[in-house]
C-alpha positions as CSV (number, residue, x, y, z in Angstrom):
1,M,12.7,45.0,-53.6
2,Q,16.4,45.7,-54.4
3,T,17.3,46.3,-50.5
4,C,15.8,42.8,-49.7
5,T,17.7,40.8,-52.8
6,L,21.1,42.5,-51.4
7,L,20.7,42.2,-47.9
8,S,19.5,38.0,-48.4
9,A,22.2,37.6,-50.7
10,N,24.3,39.3,-47.7
11,R,26.2,42.0,-49.9
12,P,26.0,44.5,-47.3
13,A,27.8,46.8,-48.9
14,S,25.6,46.8,-51.3
15,L,23.9,49.1,-49.7
16,G,25.9,51.8,-49.6
17,H,25.8,51.9,-53.1
18,L,21.6,51.6,-53.6
19,Y,21.3,54.4,-51.3
20,R,23.6,56.6,-53.6
21,F,21.7,55.2,-56.8
22,V,18.5,56.3,-56.0
23,T,19.3,59.6,-54.2
24,R,22.0,60.9,-57.0
25,P,21.0,61.2,-60.7
26,D,25.0,61.2,-60.9
27,M,26.7,58.6,-58.4
28,N,29.9,60.3,-58.5
29,E,28.6,63.9,-57.4
30,P,27.3,64.5,-54.1
31,S,25.6,67.9,-55.7
32,S,23.8,66.2,-57.8
33,R,21.7,64.3,-54.7
34,V,17.5,64.7,-54.9
35,N,16.0,66.9,-51.9
36,V,16.6,66.1,-48.7
37,A,13.0,65.2,-48.5
38,L,12.9,62.8,-51.1
39,A,16.1,60.9,-49.6
40,V,14.4,60.7,-46.5
41,N,11.7,58.9,-48.0
42,K,14.0,56.7,-49.5
43,A,16.1,56.1,-47.2
44,A,13.0,55.2,-44.6
45,L,11.6,52.9,-47.1
46,M,15.2,51.0,-47.5
47,R,15.6,50.6,-43.9
48,E,11.5,49.4,-43.3
49,S,12.8,46.8,-46.1
50,A,15.7,45.4,-44.5
51,L,13.6,45.4,-41.2
52,K,11.4,43.1,-42.5
53,S,13.7,41.2,-44.0
54,A,14.4,39.8,-40.6
55,I,11.7,37.5,-40.9
56,F,12.7,35.8,-43.6
57,V,16.3,35.5,-43.3
58,G,17.3,36.3,-39.8
59,V,18.9,39.1,-37.8
60,P,22.7,38.9,-38.6
61,R,22.5,39.7,-42.4
62,V,19.7,42.8,-41.5
63,I,22.4,44.5,-38.9
64,L,25.4,44.0,-41.5
65,S,23.2,45.7,-43.9
66,L,21.7,48.6,-41.8
67,A,25.6,48.7,-40.7
68,E,26.6,49.8,-44.3
69,L,23.5,52.3,-45.2
70,H,23.5,53.9,-42.0
71,Q,27.2,54.9,-42.5
72,A,26.2,55.9,-46.3
73,L,23.6,58.4,-45.2
74,D,24.3,61.9,-45.9
75,D,24.2,63.9,-42.6
76,D,20.9,66.2,-43.1
77,V,19.0,62.3,-44.0
78,K,20.1,60.9,-40.9
79,K,19.1,63.5,-39.0
80,S,15.5,63.3,-40.6
81,L,15.2,60.2,-39.9
82,R,12.6,59.4,-37.1
83,T,15.0,57.8,-34.0
84,Q,12.0,57.2,-31.4
85,S,10.4,53.6,-32.1
86,R,6.9,53.0,-33.3
87,R,6.9,49.1,-32.2
88,L,7.5,48.6,-28.4
89,A,4.7,47.1,-27.2
90,T,2.6,47.7,-24.2
91,P,-0.3,46.3,-22.3
92,G,-2.5,48.5,-23.9
93,D,-1.7,47.5,-27.5
94,I,-0.5,44.4,-28.1
95,E,-4.2,42.8,-28.3
96,S,-4.2,44.9,-31.7
97,T,-0.5,43.8,-32.7
98,I,-2.2,39.6,-32.4
99,M,-5.0,40.6,-34.3
100,R,-2.9,42.8,-37.1
101,G,-0.5,39.8,-37.5
102,R,-3.4,37.5,-37.7
103,A,-5.3,39.4,-40.3
104,L,-2.1,39.8,-42.0
105,W,-1.5,35.6,-41.8
106,N,-5.4,35.5,-43.2
107,S,-4.5,37.6,-45.7
108,I,-1.3,35.7,-47.0
109,Y,-2.1,31.7,-46.4
110,A,-6.2,31.9,-46.9
111,P,-8.2,29.6,-47.7
112,H,-5.2,27.1,-45.6
113,A,-4.7,29.8,-42.8
114,D,-6.0,27.7,-39.9
115,K,-4.8,25.0,-40.8
116,L,-1.1,25.7,-41.0
117,H,-1.2,27.8,-37.9
118,D,-2.3,24.6,-36.0
119,K,0.3,22.7,-38.1
120,L,3.2,25.2,-37.6
121,G,1.9,25.5,-33.4
122,A,2.4,21.4,-33.1
123,Y,5.9,22.0,-34.0
124,H,6.6,24.0,-31.3
125,P,3.7,26.0,-29.2
126,D,5.2,29.3,-29.0
127,F,6.7,28.7,-32.7
128,I,3.5,30.0,-34.3
129,S,3.0,32.8,-31.6
130,F,6.2,34.3,-32.1
131,I,5.4,34.2,-35.9
132,I,2.0,35.8,-35.3
133,Q,3.3,38.6,-33.4
134,S,6.3,39.2,-35.7
135,Y,3.8,39.3,-38.4
136,G,1.8,42.0,-36.4
137,T,4.7,44.0,-35.0
138,V,7.3,44.2,-38.1
139,L,5.9,42.3,-41.5
140,S,2.6,44.6,-41.9
141,P,2.3,48.1,-42.1
142,L,1.6,50.2,-39.0
143,P,-1.8,52.1,-38.7
144,G,-1.9,55.2,-40.5
145,G,-0.5,56.4,-44.5
146,M,1.4,54.4,-46.7
147,K,4.6,55.3,-48.3
148,T,5.7,55.4,-51.8
149,F,8.9,55.9,-53.3
150,H,8.4,59.1,-55.0
151,D,7.0,60.7,-51.9
152,E,8.4,63.3,-49.5
153,S,9.0,62.4,-45.8
154,K,10.7,64.5,-42.6
155,F,11.4,64.3,-39.4
156,D,8.1,64.0,-37.3
157,D,6.5,62.1,-40.4
158,P,4.1,59.3,-38.5
159,D,4.1,57.1,-41.5
160,Q,7.7,57.5,-42.5
161,G,9.0,54.5,-44.3
162,N,5.5,53.1,-43.5
163,L,5.1,49.9,-46.7
164,S,2.0,48.6,-48.2
165,R,0.9,45.6,-47.4
166,A,1.8,45.1,-51.2
167,L,5.3,46.1,-50.5
168,G,5.8,43.4,-47.6
169,S,4.9,40.8,-50.0
170,V,7.3,42.3,-51.9
171,V,10.0,41.9,-49.2
172,G,9.0,38.4,-48.7
173,I,9.5,37.6,-52.3
174,A,12.8,39.0,-52.9
175,A,14.4,37.7,-49.7
176,L,12.8,34.2,-49.9
177,R,14.1,34.4,-53.8
178,A,17.5,35.6,-53.0
179,E,18.0,33.5,-50.0
180,G,17.4,30.0,-51.9
181,R,16.4,26.7,-51.0
182,V,13.5,27.6,-49.4
183,G,10.7,27.3,-52.7
184,P,7.3,26.0,-50.4
185,Q,7.9,29.6,-48.0
186,L,8.5,31.4,-51.6
187,I,5.3,29.8,-53.4
188,S,3.6,31.1,-49.9
189,H,4.8,34.3,-50.2
190,T,4.0,34.7,-54.2
191,F,0.2,33.9,-53.4
192,G,0.6,36.5,-50.8
193,L,1.0,38.7,-53.2
194,L,-1.2,37.6,-55.7
195,K,-3.9,38.2,-53.0
196,A,-2.6,41.8,-51.7
197,R,-5.2,42.4,-55.0
198,Y,-8.1,41.8,-52.8
199,D,-6.8,44.6,-50.3
200,E,-9.5,47.8,-49.8
201,N,-8.1,51.1,-51.3
202,L,-5.1,49.4,-53.5
203,S,-2.9,52.2,-54.9
204,A,-2.3,52.2,-58.6
205,E,0.9,50.9,-58.0
206,D,0.0,48.4,-55.6
207,A,-2.8,46.9,-57.6
208,W,0.2,46.2,-60.7
209,L,2.2,44.5,-58.3
210,A,-0.5,42.1,-57.5
211,S,-1.2,41.4,-60.7
212,D,0.0,38.5,-62.4
213,E,2.1,40.4,-64.7
214,G,3.8,42.6,-61.6
215,T,4.4,39.5,-59.7
216,E,6.3,37.4,-62.0
217,W,8.4,41.3,-62.7
218,V,9.3,41.2,-59.2
219,I,10.4,37.6,-59.2
220,R,12.6,38.5,-62.5
221,T,14.2,41.6,-61.3
222,V,15.4,39.4,-58.1
223,D,16.9,37.1,-60.5
224,E,18.4,39.5,-62.7
225,I,20.0,41.3,-59.6
226,L,21.3,38.1,-58.1
227,D,23.1,37.2,-61.7
228,V,25.0,40.3,-61.5
229,V,25.4,40.1,-57.5
230,V,26.3,36.5,-57.0
231,P,28.8,34.6,-59.1
232,S,27.4,31.8,-60.0
233,E,30.2,29.3,-58.0
234,D,28.6,31.2,-55.2
235,Q,25.1,30.2,-56.0
236,G,25.9,26.4,-55.8
237,E,23.4,23.7,-56.8
238,E,19.7,25.8,-57.1
239,V,16.5,23.8,-56.2
240,K,14.3,24.7,-59.0
241,V,11.2,25.9,-58.4
242,K,8.0,26.0,-60.7
243,L,5.6,29.3,-60.4
């Protein structure tokens, strides 16, 4: 959530500070850093959140923020992050990717999923195909186990950085709330997080995030971060959205 908020607010340098904040009890003392497995997990979750943000705020801001994050990483953490893509499309997995994307689409936008699908397809026939493929490739959880903030990870961890369905919706809310002036999309992904409560095998953390209280907390926390990092004169006249 913090990663996506800062990225969308176009404060890339803050990503390095955030990494140090979540991995060091004393930000000014490198030796206070948590063990490498914990640090790798936190770094992996941050860069995965940044990647997913590309769907909501575009590639340029993601490039800037990932560059700053990469520069801030400790050498032993860099060496322990995976270097092989899990998202290379092949003839053998394209159908499963599209099915995963459409399943996530239906989960977020039900009961209006089909109507919205056809509406966006009418704007441009390739637009909805691009969205569904992006949902399947980037926004939806990858097959395998999910990671939480308190987990550990290492180089050969097949689930490194894998965010749950609920945390994917948190990414969307944080990015869109920070971006501003995209009220309808923000509302859709807010309801998307609330609908994540119906997923099977929900963790206790995800169940709380998908509750009314948890979803409201996400939005309020994003606003509190923005109040600090975005000067009021930069915010302009916000479009008020009742949530």
